[in-house]
Each structure stands twice: as structure tokens, then as C-alpha cells.
C-alpha positions in Angstrom: -2.7 -10.8 -17.1 -0.1 -8.1 -16.6 -2.8 -5.5 -17.1 -4.7 -6.9 -14.2 -1.6 -6.6 -12.0 -1.3 -3.0 -12.9 -4.9 -2.3 -12.1 -4.7 -4.2 -8.8 -1.5 -2.2 -7.9 -3.2 1.1 -8.7 -6.3 0.2 -6.7 -4.1 -0.8 -3.7 -2.1 2.3 -3.9 -5.1 4.6 -4.0 -6.9 2.7 -1.2 -3.7 2.8 0.9 -3.4 6.6 0.5 -7.1 6.9 1.5 -6.5 4.7 4.6 -3.4 6.6 5.6 -5.3 9.9 5.6 -8.5 8.6 7.4 -7.4 5.9 9.9 -6.7 6.7 13.5 -3.8 4.9 15.1 -3.6 3.5 18.6 -0.2 5.0 19.2 1.7 8.0 17.9 1.3 11.8 18.1 1.3 12.6 14.4 0.0 10.9 11.2 3.5 9.6 10.3 4.1 7.7 13.5 0.4 6.5 13.6 0.9 5.0 10.2 4.2 3.3 11.1 2.7 1.8 14.3 -0.3 0.6 12.3 2.0 -1.0 9.8 3.9 -2.8 12.6 0.8 -3.9 14.5 -1.5 -4.7 11.6 0.8 -5.3 8.6 -1.0 -5.4 5.3 -4.3 -4.2 6.8 -2.8 -0.8 7.5 -2.9 2.0 4.9 0.9 2.1 4.6 1.0 -1.7 4.0 -1.6 -1.4 1.3 0.2 1.5 -0.3 3.5 -0.4 -0.3 1.9 -3.5 -1.7 0.3 -1.5 -4.5 3.7 0.0 -5.4 5.2 -3.5 -5.3 2.5 -4.9 -7.7 3.2 -2.1 -10.2 6.9 -2.8 -10.1 6.4 -6.5 -10.5 4.1 -5.8 -13.4 6.7 -3.7 -15.1 9.4 -6.3 -14.5 7.1 -9.0 -15.9 6.4 -6.9 -18.9 10.1 -6.6 -19.7 10.9 -10.2 -19.0 8.1 -11.4 -21.3 
């Protein structure tokens, strides 16, 4: 089960990186501000939100591995 959490975290992280590079934002002049505004407006649906969720899944998987 922990292995599935790692894979899901890696997929979310890679997909988030892809979305951050390709998505256009409604506001912001550069890519960084566009990604931040997308995170504020859309939450998890933004590339930055998916990236952070992927990192969180990997960290939770590591913690669950050591607790087990």
C-alpha cells in the first residue's frame, strides 16, 4: 500500500511540473506569479497544487514506512 502512495506522489509531482510549465494564468506577468495566482484561484487543480500534493504524498509514504 505504501508503494502505491509513492507512485501516486511521483505521478502528481511530474504532472504538476508539466502543468506549471504549460498552463497560462489569468493574472501575473511571469511564470512564478501566474502559478501562484492559479494556486490561489484553483487550488489543487493548478500545477503548483499538484506538485505540492505529490511531494506531500511522498513524505507521508516515507513517514508511514518508518512508523510501520
